[in-house]
C-alpha positions as CSV (number, residue, x, y, z in Angstrom):
1,M,18.7,6.1,21.6
2,E,14.7,5.0,21.4
3,K,13.7,8.6,20.4
4,A,16.5,9.0,18.0
5,M,15.4,5.4,16.4
6,L,11.4,6.9,16.2
7,R,12.9,10.0,15.0
8,N,14.9,8.4,12.2
9,M,11.9,5.9,11.9
10,M,10.2,7.2,8.5
11,E,13.4,7.6,6.8
12,K,15.2,4.0,7.5
13,T,11.7,2.4,7.7
14,G,10.0,3.6,4.9
15,K,7.2,4.0,7.7
16,K,6.1,6.1,10.7
17,I,5.5,3.9,14.2
18,E,2.0,4.6,13.8
19,D,1.5,2.8,10.9
20,W,4.1,-0.2,11.7
21,L,0.8,0.0,14.8
22,V,-1.4,-0.6,12.3
23,I,0.2,-3.8,10.0
24,I,0.8,-5.5,13.6
25,N,-1.9,-5.0,15.0
26,S,-4.1,-6.5,11.6
27,N,-2.0,-9.5,12.3
28,N,-2.5,-10.3,15.7
29,F,0.8,-11.4,17.1
30,L,0.2,-11.8,20.8
31,K,4.2,-12.1,21.4
32,H,7.3,-9.9,21.2
33,G,9.1,-12.4,19.0
34,E,6.7,-13.1,16.8
35,I,6.4,-9.3,15.8
36,V,10.1,-9.3,15.2
37,K,10.0,-12.2,13.4
38,Y,7.5,-10.9,10.8
39,L,9.1,-7.2,10.6
40,K,12.8,-9.4,9.8
41,S,11.3,-11.5,7.5
42,E,8.5,-9.5,5.7
43,Y,9.8,-6.5,5.4
44,S,13.8,-6.8,5.9
45,L,13.6,-4.3,9.1
46,T,16.8,-4.8,11.6
47,H,16.6,-6.4,14.6
48,G,16.8,-3.2,16.3
49,Y,13.5,-1.7,14.5
50,A,11.2,-5.2,14.7
51,N,12.4,-4.5,18.5
52,L,11.3,-1.5,19.1
53,I,8.3,-1.7,16.9
54,A,7.1,-5.2,18.8
55,R,7.3,-2.6,22.2
56,K,5.8,0.0,21.9
57,Y,2.6,-2.7,19.9
58,L,2.6,-4.5,23.2
59,A,3.0,-1.4,25.9
60,N,-0.5,-0.1,24.4
61,N,-2.2,-3.7,23.9
């Protein structure tokens, strides 16, 4: 499922995962919940995509 979401991310969100990671990095978030809340409120992402982006970001930092 994760692979499918990553494949479809550009179509569904307008950005690639790398773009989202840059956005999150520029905001210096430390907690998963903060990232999800931010993405949902500021970019109207679904919980699924916000959660995936948060997990990818935290796994790389």
